[in-house]
N, C-alpha and C positions, 0 to 999 in steps of 0.2 A: 786355069790351073791355080792361079794365085788365090782365086776365091775358095777353091777346095782346101788349099794349104791354110788359109786364114780360118776356115771353118774348123779344120782338124785342130789347129792351134787353140781355138776357142774352146772346143770340146775338151781337149787335154787340160786346159786351164781350169775348166769347170770341175773336171774329175780330180785334178790335183788339189784344188781348193776344197772340194768336198771331203776327200780323204785326209787332207791336211787338217781340216777342222775336226774330223773324227779323231785323228791321231792326237791332235792338240787336247781335245776334251778328255780322251783316255789318259793322255800324259798328265794332265792336270789332276784327274781323279787318282791316278797312280801316285803322283807326287803328294797329294793330300793324304792318301792311305799310308804312304811311307813316312808321314809326319814331316815332309820337307817344307810344308807350309805352316808348321807349328804342331804342338802336341794334339793328339787325337785320343778320345776315350778308348780304353782297351775293352776286350770282350766282357770282362767282369763288370766294368762300369756300365756297359750297355745293358747287361742282364739285371744289374741292381743300381740304377741311377741314384746318386746321393742327393736326397732332399732333406732339409731340416723339418722335423715334425714337432709340433707343440704337444706338450703333455696336457691331457684333459683331466679336469676335476669333475667327477660325476656324482650327483646327489643320490640319496637312497631311493628316490622316486624317478631315477634315470634321466635327469636333466643335466646338461653341462653348466656347472656353476661358474666356470672360468677356465683359464689355461695358463700354463707357465711356458714362456718362450722369450727368446732374445729379440730377434728381428722378424722371424717367420712364424706367424700365427697360423700354422697349417695343420689341418686334420684331414687325412685322406678319406675319400668315399669310393664306393664301387660304382660300376657302370649302371647297375640297377637303381642306384640312388639318384641318378640324373634324370630329370623329367624329359620325356620324348620331345616336347616342344623346344627344349633348349638344344638338344642334339640337332633337330631340324634347323633351328635358327643359326646354329654354329656352322653347319655345313653349307647352308644357303649363302651365308655372308662371307665366310672365310675360305671355303674350299669346295666349290660346286662338284668337282670331279674327284672328291676324296676317296670314294669307294672304287674308282677305276684306275688310279695311278699307284705307283710303287714308291712314293716318297717325293717325286718331282713331277710337277705338272708342266710338261713341255709346251703344251698349247698356251698355257698361261704365261710361261716364260717368254715365248715368242711374242705374245701380245705386249708384254711389259717392255720388251726390247724395242719393238716397232714404234709403240706409242710413248716410249720413255716414261712408263708408269702412270700416264694420265688416265688410262682406262682400267686401273686396278693393278695391284702388285702381283707378284708371282709366287710368293711364299705359301706353301701348303701348310696345313695344320701340323704335319709331321716335321717340316722344316722349322716352324715356329717353336715346336717342342724341342727340337735339337738346339735351337738358339737358347731357349730358356734353361735347358739342362747343362749345356756344355760350352757354348761359345760366348754367351753373355751379350752385353750391350754393343751395338754396332759401332765400330771405330769411325772416327771422322777422317782418318787418313784413307784415301781412295784405294790404294794398293792393299792395305790391311783389310779394308771392308770387302774387297773382292775375294781375298783369301778366306775371310770368315764365311762369305757366301758359299764358296766352293766346299769348305769344310762342312757347312750345314747340309749341302746336297749329299755328300758322302755319308754323314751321320744319319740323315733321313732315310737313305736306302737301307742302311744297316738296321735302323729301328724297325722299318717295315718288315724286314726279314725275321725279326725276333719277337715282334708283338703283333697282336691282332688289331684290327681297326678300332674295336671297342676299347681295348687297353690304351691305345694311343690317345683317343678322345678323353678317356678318364685321366690319364697322366697329365694331359695338357690343362684340363680344368682344375686339377688338383694343385698345379704348380703356379698358376698365373697370380700375379699380385694386383688386386683390385683397389689398393690404397687403404688407408686407415687400419692397418694391420689385418686387412681382409685377404690373407694369403690362401688362395684356393677357393673353390666354389662353396664348400661348407661354411667357411668363415664369412665369405661375402654374403651368403644368404642370411646368416644370423645377424650380421652387422648392419646391412642395409634394409633388411625386411623383417628381422626377428623371426625367421622361419628356417626350417630345414630345406635342403634342395628339393626334395620331393614335393614340398608344399608350394613351390613357386608357381605363380600364374604365368601365362604366356607373355603378358606385358612385362613382368619382372624378369623373366628369362631373357627377353629381347633386350632389355636395358643392359643387363650384365654382358650379353654377347656384344652389344655395341661398344662397351667399355674395353673390349679386347683390342681394339685398334690402338688405343692410347688411354690408359686409365687415368693418367694425370690430366690430360686435356679434357676428356669426357668424364668430368667429376660431377656427379649429380647434386652434391651439396653446393658447389661453387657455380656451376654452369648448367642449371636444370633445363633451360631452353635448348642449349646446344646438345645436351644428352637426349632430350626428347626428339630433336631432329635426327640424330644418329639412330635412335631406336626405331624411328619410322622408316629409315633406310633399310634396317633389318627386316621390317615387315615387307618392304618392296621386294627384297631378295627372296623372302619366303613365298610371296605371291608368284614371282617369276619361276620358282622351282616347284610350284604346285602344292605347297604345304598348307596354304590358306587361300580362301576365296577373296575376290575383290571386295565383297561386302564386309568380310571379316577385317580386311585391311583397313577399310574406311572407318569402321567402328573402333578398332584398336588404336588407330592413329589419333583419334580425337581424345583419347584418355590422357590425363595429366600424369606426370611422374609423381608417384606416391611412395614415400619412404617411411619406414619405421626404424629410424636410425638408432642403433644400440651399440655404441663402441665397446670393444672388448679390450680394456686395459686392466692393469693390475690394480687400479684404483677405482674402477667402475663396476657396476653390477651389484649382485647380492653377495652376502657372506664375505665381504672384503677382509675383515679382520681374521676370520677363520682361514681364508686362503693365505694370508700373510703368515699366520702361525704354521699352516700346513707346509709352506715353503721351507721353514726351519726344520720341521719334522722330517720332511723328505730328504733334505740335505744330510741329516744325521743318519737316516736309514740307508742312503746310498753309500755313505762312508763305511758303514758296517756290513754291507751286502754286495761285495764285488761280484762281477760276472765269473763264469767258469774259467775264462782265459785270464783272469786277474785284473782286467780293466774295469772301469766304473761306468754306471749309467750316467747319462747327461739329462738332467731334469728338463732342460730347455730345448733339446734337439732330438731326443730319442723317441718321442711319440708315445710315452707311457700313458696308461689309463689308470687313474687313481679313483677307486670306488669308495666314497666317503659315507658316513652315517648321517650326514646333514639331510634333512627333509626340506626341499625347497619351499614347500607350503608353510611349514612351521617357521622356517627362517624368515620368510616374507612377513609373517604375522608378528614375529618378534621385532623385526626392524620397524614395522608399522607402529607397534606399541610404544617403542622408544620415541619415534618421530611424532607421535600424537601427544605424548605427555610432557616431554622435556621442554618444548617451546613454551608451553603454558607456565610451567614451573619457572622457566628462565625469565619470563615476562615479570613475574613477581620478584624474582631475585634482582633484576635490573631496577625495578621500582624502589626496592629497599636500599639499593646501593647508589642512589643518586647523590651527587656531591653534598647537597644540603643535609643528607641523613648520615653519610659515611665519607669522611674526608680521606680515608685510606683505601677506598674501594678499589678492587673487590675484597681486600683483606679486612678482617674484622678483629677487634681486640688485640691489635699489635701496634708496637711503637714504630716510628719512622725508620730507625736503624735496622729493625727486623725486616721491614718491607724492602729496604735496600739490599739486605742479605739475600732475601728470596729472589729478588730480581737478578742479582749477580749470578746466583746459582743457575737460574733459567738461561741466562746468556751463555754461561759456560757449557750448558748442555745442548745448545742450539747448533744447527748445521753450519750457520755462518761462522761461529767460533771455531768449530772443528776444521772447516775448510781453510780458513785463514791461518789457523795454527799449523796446518800441514804445509802451507806455503812459507812458513817461517816468519810470519808477521808478529811483531811484538804485542804483548797484552794491552799496552796502553793504546796502541793504534787500533787494535781490534775493538776495544771499548769505545773509542772515538767514532768508529764506523756505525755503532748502534745509535748515534745521535744525528745521523744524516738523513734527511727526508728522502724516501725512496718510493717509486711507484710499485704498487703491489695489489694483489687480489686477496681480499679477506673474506672469511666466512660470516654469513648471517643466516638466520633461520628463514629469511625471506629470499635467499639467493645470494650468490657471491657478489661482492662489491669491489669495483675498481676504485682505488683511492691512492693517496700519497700520505705516508706517515713514517716516522722514524721506526726502526726495528725495535727500539725500547718501547715505544707506544704500542706497537703491534703485539709484543709479548704481554703487556698489561691488558690490552684489549682481549686477547684470547683467554687470559686467566679469568675473565668474567664468566666464561661459559661453563655451565655445569656439565659434568661428564656422566657416563653410565656404562655399566657392564652387565651382561645378561647371558646365561647359559641354560639350556634345557636338555635333559637326557632321560632315557628310558632306564629305570632302575634295574630291571631284570636282565637286560643285555649289556648295559653300560653304553649303549649307542647315544652319542651326542647328536641331538636333533636340531638345535639352533645355537648360534654363537654370535653375539653382538658385542664387539669389544669397545664400542664408542659411538659417538653421535654422527661422525662424518669422517671417513677414512682419509679423504684427500687432505683435510686440514688438521685432523687429530689422529695421529697414527699410533699412539700409545694404546696398547690392548689391555682393557680393564677386565678381561676374563682370566687371562693367564699371567700377564706381566704385573698388573696392578694388584697390590696387596695392601689392604686397609683394615683398620681396626673394625672388628665385627660386632661388638656390642652384644646385645641380648640374644643374637642368633647362635651364640656359643652355649647358652644355658641348657639347651636340650642334651648336650654331651654330659653336663653335670647331672641332670635328672636321670639320664639313661644309665650312668654309672651307679647311681644310688639304687635305681630299680634293679639292676643286674646283681649288685652285691647284697642289698638289703631286702630285696623283694617288696619294695614299697609300692603302694597303690596310688593312683590319682586321687583317691578319696582320703588318703591319710592327711592329717591336719598338723600344722606346725605353727608356733607363735610368730606373728608378724610384729616384731618389736626390735628396738635398737640392739645390735648384736656385734660382738667383736671376736675375731679369731686370734687366739693368743699367739704371740710371736715365738714362744719356746717350741711350739709344735713343729715349726717349719724353718727354724734357724734364722728367723728375722729379728730385727732390733726393736721394731715397734708393732703393736697390735694393729690388725687390719679391721676397720670398723666402717663398712659401707653403709650409705644411707639410701633410702628409697627415693624415687623421683618425687619431688615436691615435699620431701621429708614427711611423708604420710605413712601412718601405721594404724591398722584397724583390728588388732587382736589376732585370732587364729585364722589361718587360711588353709584350704586343701591344696595339695600339690597342683591339681588341675587349675584352680583359681590363681595360684601363685605364678605359674608359668604363663597363663593366659594374660596376666597383667604385669609380667616381667618384674616381679617383686624381688629386689636385691637381697633383702635380709634372709629370705628363704633360701636363695642360692648360696649365700654365705654359710648358713647352717648346714646345708647338704655337703658342700665341699669340705667343711670342717670335719664332718663325719667320715667321708670316704677318702679324703686326702687329695691334693692336687695332682700327685703323680699318676694315680689310676685314671683320672679324667684326661690328663695329657696323653697317656698311653692309649686310651680309647680313641681319642681324636687321631692319633698317629696310625692306629690300626684301621681307621676309616679313611685313610688316604691323605691325611694332612701331612705335608712334608715341610712346611714352614716351621720355624722355631716356636715351641710352646714352653715357656718357663714353668718350672714346678713350684708355682706360688699360688696362694689362694685367690689372688685378684683375677686369675683367668676365668673365674666363675662369672664375672661380669663382662667377659669378652674383650680383654685387653690385647690379645695377640693380633697381629696383622696377617690376615689370610686372604686368599684369592677366591673369586667367584667359582673358579674351576674346582678348587679344593672343597669348598662348602657344599656345592651341589653334589659332588661325588660322595661326600660323607653323609649328607641327609638321605641320599637315595638308598643307603643301606637300611634305614628304618623301614622304607617301603618294600625292601627286598628281603624281609624276614631275617634281618641281622647279618646278611651276607654282603660284604663290600665287593663291588665289581669296579675295577679301574676303568675310568671313562675310555671309550673306544672312538677313535676318529676315522680310521680307515679299515674297511673290511677286507679289501684285497687290492693288489696292484697287478696289472697286466703289462707286458711289453707290447710293442707295436703290432706284433703278430697274434696277439690275443692269448699268449701263454701266461699262465698265472705264475708270478715270481714272488708273491707274498700273499699269505692268507692269515687273517687275524685269529688269534687264540685268546679267549677271555682270561684275564688275570683276576682271580677271586680269592677271598679270604673270609672264613667264618669268624665273625667278631662278637656278635651278641647272640644270646639265645633268641629263638623265634618269639617267645613270650615277652621278653624284655623289649624287643623291637616293637612289638605290637602295642604294648602298654605305652611306650614312648609316643607312638603314633596317636593314640587316644588322647594323650596330654596335648599334643600339637593340634589335634582337632578342636580342643577347647579354646585355642587362641582365636580361631575363626568363628567360633560359636558365640563367645561372650567376652573375648579379650581384645587385644590391640588390632586384631584382624577382622573384627566383626563387621566393618563397613563392606566387606565382600558379600554380606548377607542381605542387605536392604538398601533402598535408595536414600541418599542423604537429603536432609532437610536444609536447603540452601539458605533460607532466611534465618533459621534459628541457630544453625551450626556452620557458619560460613568457613571456618578454618578447616572443616573436614570435607569441603568440596574437593573435587578433582581439579582444584584451583579455579576453574571457571564454569564447569558444567555439572557439578554434583558427582556422585559416584553411583551410576546406574548399573550395578553389576547383578545383584540379586541372585547369586549362585545358591542353589538349594541342594547341591550334592556334597558328600563328605570331602573336606579339604583339610589337610594337615599343614600347618604353616607356622612361621615365626617372623615377627618383625624385629628389627634391630636399629637402635639409634645410639651413636657414640657421643662422647663428651663434646660439648659446644655445638651439637648438631652437625658435626663435620661429615658424618657418613650416615646414609639411610639404606637399610637392607630390608628385603623380604624374600624369604624362601618358602615356596608353596609346593605341595605335592598332592596329586591324585594317584590312584593305584599304579598307573603306567606312565606317569610323567612327573619328573621333579624339575623345578625351575627356580633359579636364583637370580635376584636383581640387586645391584648396588648402584646408588646415585650419590654424587658428591662433587666437590670442587677439585681442581688439580692439586691444591695444597690444603692442609687441614685448617689453615687460617681463612679459607674461603668457605663461608657457610652462612646459613640463615641465622638471624639474631635470636629467634624464639623457636620453641618446640613445635608451634602450630604448623609451620611449613617444613621445619627441619627434621621431623621424625620419619622413621622408615615407613610408617603407614601412609604418609603424604607423599614422600619422595619416591619410594620404590614400589609399594604395593599396587598403585594404579597401573603401572606397566605390566605387572603380572596379570592383573585382572583384564586389561585390554587384550593381551596376548591370548588368554584362555577363552575369552568371549569369541574371538575370531576362530580359534582352533575348534571350539565346540560347534560353531556355525558351519564348519566345513564338513559336509557329509562324507567326503572321501577319506577323512581321517577317522580313527577309532580311539579317540581319547576317552578314557573311562569316566563315567559318572557314578560308578558303583562304590560299594564299601571296600575298605581295605580288608584283605583276606585274613581271617582270624586263625590262630593255631588250633589244632584239634582239641587241645586242652588248655584252658586258661585258669590258673589257680589264684591269680591276683584279682581282687574285686575291682570292677570297673564302673558299676552302676552306683554312683554316689547318691542319687536320689533315694535309693532304697535303704541307705544307712543314715542313722541319726548323727548329729554332731558329736554326741558322746561316743558312739561306736567308731566314728572316724578318728577321734583323738585316741581312743583306746587301741585301735588297730595299729597305730604307730607306737604308742607308749609301751605296749606289750613287747615290741620287738627290740626296744632300746633301753639302755641305762640312762635315766634322766640326768644323772649327774654329769655324764659325758657330754650332754648337749647344753649344759649351762643353764638349765631351767631352775 
């Protein structure tokens, strides 16, 4: 009897224990559901889990140029974008019974409890997703950790009820942090392998799946062998689950870890200067375009898609052209500024007190000054900090250098480097195709396309000629005296006459307008602006999109205003667009994260010149590259006889044979070198110079626009023409249906050329 009672007691104990456990588990689940163990996501959060999405910057040829994000560089993908091999690797490694459970793998949980986790954990993919979305990093407090685990079970069950298995896999791979700002599978594929997810190989997929265990530990850059071992475990799991054969496992396991690491930061990649300006552009757009509910888009969290006009191919060629030419030019600049040649290097023709003033201004503009000033540090102490040797990384064209120098020395060191700005756009649409604001964004963040405004020299002269052509119907064949000439002060309210000289003080008699512009003859420009007046010239420039100040004085004929590359390229493009100005376009449309278009660009245009006047101006500009300061575009340089005209070291092997309208520009003391060149469907402007005007070449040989800037344009166009996927024109500029102004100067005698101008004008007004 005692035995029966003992047995019955044992059975009751078992049943009580069983139901006790069941009731306990149900009670725990109920407690978690009632938020007694802490906050739980509500229905709406489960339907729309909040994840931060990076804004994508997309090129005209549909490549991602970069992203805007704070901490999460995340761009979502769909299940169809995930390679099948990755799904197989994920399930085999992380959750073998994924398709058969409802969020909790009880078999795996029991195994984990019995073996204390030594034979694998119990978290399903759905539970891992729940942790990523809602519960966060596991607490070190055991009770809190248990509460988190229970909450993950409850959330996992809820997720399974609301989402399909495919959606859960997609959400998990979209949210996981793979390090190095690789948030989600799309970013990880691009950063580690420079690929889209669909392009990943099985080996690459297995490596990323292996990182899911702990991406900080299994870091392929720091611990490649450990990552390889982990990847091979993924292969073993795939073999066990029948996804690959034993032969495939053996061959795959022998492969090394091969990366094509391409970090996606705001200072890396192509079009960095453009992206920096686009950030300002978008912030202004967001302020002026609230959502329907009155709130504002977040550029860094809302997953916008910005479709830009930048062509990644042309952008790459533009950056290549700058990187190919400036180091060679820099080498000569360094040579000329050695201490034995220039004691105030890199400054030239300045006194010591002026150098001191330039350096003080640079210090006051520095981040060091700004940050210390914000902390309330006195000016004297800030200045003293500039004299303390400091470890730093500095730029060189051979790669960054780790060194120790004072901040004052680093400022002077950086001032030795020549800077560049370059922009290219399609005249007919206004689409900006390339934007290079400097030589290296990490070290030189000032943008010389939009921010930088420098004296433009002779590149302003076409505005003078175009005004004269439009007002007076002048022809490129018309001839004017090339002699010393003064503009009387009474005409423009000045105190003194303005009497510009030609370069080298050279005068050769009469010149046609075509010859005068081709050779940047100052006296002819002076005669023209004296006739038409500076105000109409300034007005023309303003109508062509120039917003910087242009004084109404005759000296503007020689390019005294400070303008940007952005303004100049937009203005020149109007000549190639039949006299119609199109405001440069950077963004064609913006979409929200759901693909809804929230902005569509509308071109801003203005009729400025007659079609005939624009075409005649183009023909004048063609003369610059046919026989003027841009002629080196047409034939190979003779390195031995004309060393100053080499592309500094390799000659100028361009030999373009298609129509090119262009203009060089060189400012006083060779401080700025310009070249703006156009073919029918692409206008490109280049500026090169020092950070300050006192930083320049000593002579015109290296300091002219034809040496400093023109080679960059030429290298860019050579690459653009070599790319068969592009359609850059080599044809003629389109002529108007009727052209009444004579253009064929060879068919007119010198007497006819002079007469054609003299018949139009009163000689006494011209001072002849």
